[in-house]
C-alpha positions in Angstrom: 4.5 28.2 -47.5 5.2 30.5 -44.5 1.5 31.5 -44.5 0.5 27.9 -44.5 2.6 27.2 -41.4 1.4 30.1 -39.7 -2.3 29.1 -40.3 -1.6 25.8 -39.1 0.0 26.9 -36.0 -2.9 29.3 -35.2 -5.5 26.5 -35.9 -3.5 24.1 -33.4 -3.5 27.0 -30.9 -7.3 27.7 -31.2 -8.0 24.0 -30.9 -6.0 23.8 -27.6 -7.7 26.9 -26.2 -11.1 25.7 -27.2 -10.7 22.6 -25.0 -10.8 20.0 -27.7 -10.0 16.7 -26.3 -6.7 15.2 -27.4 -5.7 11.5 -28.0 -3.8 9.4 -25.5 -0.8 7.3 -26.8 -0.3 3.9 -25.6 3.3 2.7 -26.4 3.7 -1.1 -26.3 7.3 -2.2 -25.8 8.3 -5.9 -26.0 11.2 -6.5 -23.6 10.7 -10.4 -23.9 13.2 -12.5 -25.7 10.6 -13.8 -28.2 8.0 -12.2 -30.4 4.6 -11.5 -28.8 1.3 -10.5 -30.6 -0.5 -7.7 -28.6 -4.3 -7.8 -28.6 -6.5 -4.7 -28.1 -10.1 -4.7 -27.4 -12.4 -1.6 -27.0 -15.4 -1.8 -24.5 -19.0 -1.7 -25.9 -19.8 1.9 -27.0 -16.1 2.8 -26.9 -14.6 4.5 -30.0 -12.5 1.8 -32.0 -8.7 1.8 -32.2 -6.7 1.9 -35.5 -5.6 -1.7 -34.8 -6.9 -4.7 -32.8 -3.7 -6.7 -33.1 -0.1 -7.0 -34.4 3.2 -8.6 -34.1 5.9 -7.1 -31.8 9.4 -8.5 -32.3 11.9 -8.6 -29.2 13.0 -5.0 -28.6 10.4 -3.5 -30.7 8.0 -0.7 -29.7 4.8 0.6 -31.3 2.6 3.5 -30.4 -1.2 3.2 -30.6 -3.4 6.3 -30.3 -6.6 6.1 -28.3 -9.3 8.5 -28.9 -10.8 10.5 -26.1 -13.0 8.6 -23.4 -11.7 5.3 -24.8 -12.2 2.3 -22.6 -10.7 -1.3 -23.1 -8.1 -3.9 -22.6 -4.6 -4.5 -23.9 -2.8 -7.9 -23.5 -0.2 -10.0 -25.2 -0.5 -13.3 -27.1 2.3 -15.8 -27.1 3.5 -18.9 -29.0 1.4 -17.9 -32.1 1.5 -19.4 -35.5 -0.5 -19.9 -38.8 -1.7 -23.2 -39.9 0.1 -24.1 -43.2 -2.9 -25.7 -44.7 -5.8 -23.3 -43.6 -3.7 -20.1 -42.8 -5.6 -19.7 -39.6 -3.7 -17.8 -37.0 -3.8 -19.2 -33.4 -1.9 -18.5 -30.1 -1.2 -20.8 -27.1 -2.0 -17.9 -24.7 -4.1 -14.8 -25.0 -6.0 -16.3 -28.0 -8.8 -14.0 -29.2 -10.5 -16.4 -31.6 -10.4 -14.3 -34.7 -8.1 -16.6 -36.8 -5.9 -13.7 -37.7 -3.3 -11.3 -36.2 -6.0 -8.7 -35.9 -8.4 -9.7 -33.1 -11.3 -7.7 -34.7 -13.5 -7.4 -31.6 -12.4 -10.7 -29.9 -11.2 -10.8 -26.2 -8.5 -12.7 -24.7 -9.0 -16.2 -23.6 -7.8 -16.7 -20.0 -5.4 -17.2 -18.5 -3.9 -13.8 -19.7 -2.3 -10.7 -18.0 -4.5 -7.7 -18.9 -4.0 -4.0 -18.9 -7.2 -2.2 -18.5 -8.0 1.5 -19.2 -10.8 3.9 -18.8 -9.8 7.3 -20.2 -11.6 10.5 -19.1 -13.7 8.5 -16.7 -15.4 9.7 -13.4 -14.1 13.0 -12.1 -12.1 13.7 -15.1 -9.6 10.9 -14.5 -7.9 8.1 -16.4 -8.5 4.9 -14.6 -5.9 2.1 -15.2 -4.8 -1.3 -13.7 -3.0 -4.6 -14.5 -5.2 -7.4 -13.8 -4.4 -11.1 -12.9 -8.0 -11.9 -12.3 -8.0 -13.8 -15.5 -4.7 -15.5 -14.7 -1.2 -14.6 -16.0 0.7 -15.4 -19.2 3.7 -12.9 -18.9 4.9 -10.0 -16.8 3.5 -6.7 -17.7 4.0 -3.0 -16.3 2.1 0.2 -17.1 4.0 3.4 -16.5 2.3 6.9 -17.1 4.5 9.2 -19.0 4.0 12.7 -17.6 0.7 12.9 -15.9 -0.5 14.5 -12.7 -2.4 12.8 -9.9 -5.4 15.0 -9.6 -5.8 13.7 -6.2 -5.4 10.1 -7.2 -2.5 7.8 -7.5 -0.7 8.3 -10.9 2.1 5.8 -10.6 3.5 2.7 -12.1 1.6 -0.7 -11.7 1.8 -4.1 -13.0 3.3 -7.5 -12.5 7.2 -7.7 -12.9 7.3 -11.4 -11.8 7.2 -14.2 -14.4 4.7 -16.6 -12.6 4.8 -19.4 -15.2 7.6 -21.2 -13.4 6.5 -21.0 -9.7 2.7 -21.3 -10.6 1.3 -24.0 -8.5 0.6 -27.4 -10.2 -3.1 -27.1 -10.1 -3.1 -23.6 -11.7 -0.3 -24.2 -14.2 -0.8 -24.3 -18.0 2.0 -26.2 -19.6 3.3 -26.3 -23.1 4.1 -29.3 -25.3 7.5 -29.6 -23.4 5.9 -29.5 -20.0 7.2 -26.0 -19.2 4.7 -23.5 -17.8 3.4 -21.1 -20.4 0.5 -19.5 -18.1 -1.0 -19.6 -14.8 -4.7 -19.8 -14.2 -6.7 -17.9 -11.7 -8.6 -19.6 -9.1 -11.9 -19.0 -11.2 -10.4 -20.4 -14.2 -9.1 -23.5 -12.2 -12.0 -24.2 -10.2 -15.0 -22.2 -11.6 -16.6 -21.9 -8.1 -18.8 -18.9 -7.4 -16.6 -18.0 -4.3 -13.5 -17.8 -6.6 -15.3 -16.1 -9.6 -17.2 -13.5 -7.4 -20.5 -14.7 -8.9 -24.0 -15.6 -7.6 -24.1 -15.2 -3.9 -20.5 -14.1 -4.0 -21.1 -11.1 -6.3 -20.5 -8.3 -3.8 -17.4 -6.9 -2.1 -18.8 -8.2 1.2 -19.3 -11.7 0.1 -16.4 -12.2 -2.3 -13.1 -12.3 -0.3 -9.5 -13.2 -1.6 -8.8 -16.7 -1.9 -5.6 -18.7 -1.1 -5.1 -19.0 -4.8 -5.6 -15.3 -5.5 -3.1 -14.6 -2.6 -0.5 -16.4 -4.7 -0.9 -13.6 -7.4 -1.0 -10.8 -4.7 2.0 -12.1 -2.8 4.1 -11.8 -6.0 2.6 -8.7 -7.6 1.1 -6.5 -4.9 -0.1 -3.8 -7.0 -2.0 -6.0 -9.7 -5.6 -7.2 -9.2 -5.6 -10.5 -7.9 -9.4 -11.0 -7.6 -12.5 -8.9 -8.7 -12.7 -6.6 -5.7 -9.1 -5.8 -5.2 -9.7 -2.2 -5.8 -8.0 -0.5 -3.0 -4.5 -1.4 -3.9 -4.8 -2.0 -7.5 -6.6 0.9 -9.2 -4.6 3.8 -10.4 -5.6 7.2 -11.7 -4.1 10.2 -13.6 -5.9 13.4 -14.5 -7.4 13.0 -17.8 -5.3 14.4 -20.7 -2.0 14.8 -18.7 -0.4 11.2 -19.5 0.5 8.9 -22.1 1.0 5.3 -21.1 4.0 2.9 -21.6 3.1 -0.8 -21.5 6.1 -2.9 -21.2 6.0 -6.6 -21.6 8.6 -8.7 -19.7 10.1 -5.6 -18.1 13.8 -5.8 -17.4 16.0 -3.9 -15.1 17.0 -1.3 -17.6 13.6 -1.0 -19.2 12.0 -0.4 -15.9 14.5 2.1 -14.7 14.2 4.0 -18.1 10.4 4.0 -18.2 10.2 5.2 -14.6 12.8 7.9 -14.8 11.1 9.4 -17.9 7.7 9.6 -15.9 7.3 12.7 -13.8 5.4 10.8 -11.2 8.5 9.0 -10.0 9.9 12.1 -8.5 7.2 14.6 -8.1 4.1 12.5 -7.1 4.9 10.3 -4.1 2.0 8.7 -2.4 0.4 10.8 0.4 0.3 8.2 3.1 0.1 5.1 0.8 1.2 1.7 1.9 4.3 1.7 -0.4 3.7 -1.6 -2.0 6.5 -2.6 -4.3 5.9 -3.9 -7.9 7.6 -7.3 -6.9 8.0 -9.2 -3.6 11.1 -11.2 -2.9 9.2 -14.5 -2.7 5.9 -16.0 -3.9 4.0 -18.0 -1.3 1.0 -20.2 -2.0 -1.2 -21.1 0.9 -3.2 -23.7 -0.6 -7.0 -24.3 -0.6 -7.4 -25.9 2.9 -6.2 -29.3 1.6 -3.0 -29.3 3.4 -1.0 -28.0 0.3 1.5 -25.3 1.1 4.7 -24.2 -0.3 6.9 -21.1 -1.0 8.8 -20.2 -4.1 12.0 -18.1 -3.5 12.9 -16.7 -7.0 16.5 -17.3 -6.6 15.9 -21.1 -6.3 12.9 -21.4 -8.6 13.4 -19.5 -11.8 10.9 -19.1 -14.7 10.7 -22.2 -17.0 9.5 -20.2 -19.9 10.4 -16.5 -20.2 13.9 -14.9 -20.2 12.9 -12.1 -18.1 15.0 -11.7 -14.8 13.2 -12.1 -11.6 15.7 -10.4 -9.4 14.2 -7.0 -9.7 13.1 -6.5 -6.1 15.6 -4.0 -5.3 14.9 -1.9 -8.4 11.2 -2.3 -8.1 11.2 -1.5 -4.4 12.1 2.1 -5.3 8.7 2.3 -6.9 6.9 2.7 -3.5 4.3 5.4 -3.9 0.8 4.0 -3.5 -2.5 5.3 -1.9 -6.0 4.1 -1.8 -8.0 4.8 -5.0 -11.7 5.2 -5.6 -13.8 2.2 -6.7 -13.3 1.4 -10.3 -15.9 -0.4 -12.3 -13.7 -3.2 -13.9 -14.1 -3.8 -17.6 
């Protein structure tokens, strides 16, 4: 038995010395007050994951190992159920169309909050972001556990705010009781090329943030608000140095815990970054040039659908490291 353990230890040592790539662990934690069903989608040509969907009860965490050079998306489905007659599984938000808990290669129907990853990408870096380009259905934060910057910005990102309540009426998706369950992007709501960064608006020079995308950016400064929102919304860690904690509906305690366990919170401040917080105190919506304008202070306009507290600005403001990041080709 002792010789077996010795051989195993030597094998692991030789593997590490030979430069064999190791897997990256995504730990999904549900801090919502309700069950969610994460969905996972590998990009074309990317190695598959061990699962493409599962249930996650309130307070539950589940690790998922990603192979080297994996690229893909992770999101959460909400308000899911199985049809008593057919057994078909469907969700009100984040639906992937598989008819089952496993998404089996199906992507998320917008509006859905997305975590996007490209592991071991250009320059030996992991690229990651939280995107509201396809709208939002719940708050999500990604925090690297361990990790070194490698010259990039290896820090927490995401959207702490639950936008379902303050979502403008023309972007809001309501449930059967009239409460907001998701918030559409400008592209999802209007479908115009200038909102979707398509056609004549398919370049960074021609596609600019709209008033609707600014609603998301005001609330969640680090998250992608439109397709070319790279400078403030792409984050990188040196490949192989970090695992990633993905928290759904992060609370005060879960946010503090995840950040304190990440070495980046104390050892990797931004070298000259703009210091954008994870959450602003208010959400402002400027309208589309039709005279519509309003502001939503969180204290007077709480979420209608999720139990996550919105008064996190003080805690989130401590997470102020941010610097410009290289162009990341979004998934």
